[in-house]
N, C-alpha and C positions, 0 to 999 in steps of 0.2 A: 504493499500499499504506499503510495505516495502523497505527502501533504503538501500543498503548494499554497503559499500566502499570497494573496490577491495582489494584482499589479495596480499601482497608481502611477501612471505614466507622468513624469516631469520633463519639462524642457529646459534643457541647460546649455549655456553658451560657454564654451572654454575661454581661458585666457587668451587664445588667439583667435577666437571668433569662430570656431567650429561649432556646428549644431550637432550637439551629441544625443539629442531627444529619440533618435532612431537607432542608436547603438546600444546594445547590451553588453556589460560587462559580466561575464560568468567566471565565478572562483569554484572550482571542484574542492572540496576538503575531505580528509578522513584524519580523525585525530590531530588537528592541527592547534590544539590550545595554546601552545607556545608562540605561536605567530599570528592568530587569527586578528587581534585586535590591532597590531601594527599594520597589517596588510590591509584589512578593511578600512582603517582611517586613511591610509595612504591612496587607496583606490578611490575612495569618497572625493578626494580633490579633484578628480577628472571627470567624475560622472556621478549622477543621481540615479542611474538606472543600473542596479546591480544585482545579480542574482547569486545565492550561494547555494550549492547542491552538496549537502551534507550526507555523504555515504556511509550512515550508520556509525558515526563517532561514539566512542565510549569513554571519552576522555574529559567530558564537560563542555565541548565546543558547542554542542547544541543548547545549552543553556545559556552560554555567552551571546549566541545569535539572536536570543529573545530579546535583548536591549536594543538591537538595531532596528528600529520600527520601520525605517526607511529602506531595508532591505528585503528584496523578495527572497523566498527560501524554497528548496525541494529538499523533503527529508526521507531518506531511505531509513525503513526501521532495521534493516541490517545490511552490512557491507556487502555491495553487489559488485563493484568494480569501477575503476577509473573510466573505463569506456562507456559504460552506462550513465556514469555521471555527465559525460560530454553529449551523449544522444539525448539525455532529458533536458540538457540546457539548449540544445538546438531546438528541440520541439517546442519547448517554452517560448524561445525567441520567436519562431514561426507562428505561433498560436496566439502571440500578442502583438503581432504586427511590426517587429523590429526589421530594419533591413540588414543590419550587421550583428555581428556577435564577436567580441573579443574574449578570449579565454586565457586567465592567468593563474598559475598554481599558487597556492598559499604557503609556500615554505621558505620564503626569502630567495629563492633561487630564480624568481622573476622581478624585475625592477620595476614597479608601478610607475616611476616616473617616465617610463619610455611608453605609456600608453597614448601620449599625443603623438608619437612617432607613428603610430597606428592610424590615427586620425588623419595625419597628414597624407598618408598613403592611400587611406579609404576615398579621400577627396578627390584624388586622381583618377578614381573610377575606372582604372584600367586592369584589373585582377578580381578573380573570384575568391582566392585564398592568399592571405599574406600572411607569410610564416615567419616568425623570428628564427635568425640562425645565430648560435653561439661561435660558429667557425667561418662564417663570411668574413669577419674582421676580428682581429684580435683585441676584443674588449673585455678583460678579465677583471672582474669585480670582486672575485670571492677572495677569500682569506686562505683557502687551500687550492691545490691543483686539481683538476677532474680526475676521478678514479681511472686508470688506465685500461680496465675491462670494459667500463662504460664506453669510452672513447672507441675503444676497438669494435664493439658490437655495433655502436652507431654507424662507424665507417663501414663495416662490412654490409648493413642492412641499405644504408645509402647508396652504395654502389650498385647493389642489386636492383633497388628502384630505379635508378637512373637508367641502367642498361635494359631494363624489361619494359619500362614506361617511356622511354625517350624523353626523360625531364632532366633538369639540373640542378638538383637538390644539393645542399652542403650539409644539411641536418634534419634527419629523418624524425628525430624525437622531440623537438622542442615544443613544448605546449603552450607557449607564448604565441597566439595566431589570432588573425581576424578573418571571419569567414562572411561571405555574402550569402545571406540565409535563402534568397532566391535559388541560387546556384547549387546549394548543398541540400536542399529539401528533397531531391529527387534521389539521393544515394541512398541505397538500402543498407544502413549501418547497423550491424548486429553483434559486433564483439564487446563483450561486457569488459573485459579485462585490459591490460597495459598495451595490448597487441592492437587496440582500436585505430591508432593513428596510420598504422601499415594498411588496413583495409580502407581507410579513409583515402590514402595516397593512391591506391590502386583504383578505386572507383572514381575519385575525381580525374585520373589520368586517363581512364576508359572513357569519361564522360567529355573530355578535352577541354576541362576548366582551366581557366588561366591562373597560374600559380607564379607566385613572385616572393622571393626572400629579402628580408631586410635584417641587419646586423642588430643584435640585441647582446648585453653582457653575458658572459660565461661565469656563472656563480656558483661555487661550492662552498659550504661552510661549516657543515656538520657531517664528521666521518662516519657516525652512527646511523645516519639516515641509510635506510636501503630498502630493497624490496623484500616482500613478505613471503615465507614459504618456500617452495622449490625455485621460484625464480630468482632467489638470491644467488643461485650458482649460475654464472655467466654463461656456461656450456647450455644449461637447461634452457635458460632465458633465450639464447640465440636459436635453439631449436624450436621453441615455442614460436618465436618470430617467423621462422621459415616455414612452420606449418601452416601459419595464416597466409603468407605470402602464396605459397603452393595452392593451397585451396582457392584463393581469390583469382590467381592466374589461370588456374587449370592444368598446371604442368609442374614438373619438379624442378626446381632451381636450385635445390640442395645438392644436386650432383654437378652441377657446374662450379661449385665453388671450391677453390684451392686454399683459400685462406682459413686458418683455425685460430682461435683465440691463443693458443700455445705458440703458433708462430708469429 
């Protein structure tokens, strides 16, 4: 069961004059009590249209959300997955007449001050998906280097997508993105977990959506933050991603891969 707080649309002009009333900022969370207040207060500087998708948090995040009366919420009674949180956010944006949705994570690995960068790109009206890339330029704002295994997995998957979809990504997994709702509404998204971005890239590529990347900071600051369960193992995670790609493309890309995490 999903509980949705009713929408009260507000019109907000940014400091630079952009009309943000038709743009929704979506923040998926799962046990983000440590960062929740800071991130939401920072996002609030750039938009009055904020949706939080709480994916069954058990750390008190749900209680904190109640004090933010201006924020719309979708609450999962149990943890379903990051992918389902995005799917729900897309559906909410479409149902409430938004033209665009910007997704930003709540773990301080995305910098809310970069939201206006997406406004600027949206205003150009020349793309359907505007994806943040942590590797397009070197903007390292974190206190720690990125985990090598994450960089390796990202690199392998990005290369596979580029080769099989004839696109030119540099970062397959950055969750800081802007989506044109009309363009993605026809994509049949179904992956509930962390592999949703891969399904989205493949369906978007097959639908010939216009995709563009913009640079965003590369931020890692918490070495204890990781994936849950079996996906914590990099090889298991890579195999999971490959299974999704194989299924969506309809053929086996894994046999064509010569790289491994060990090499």
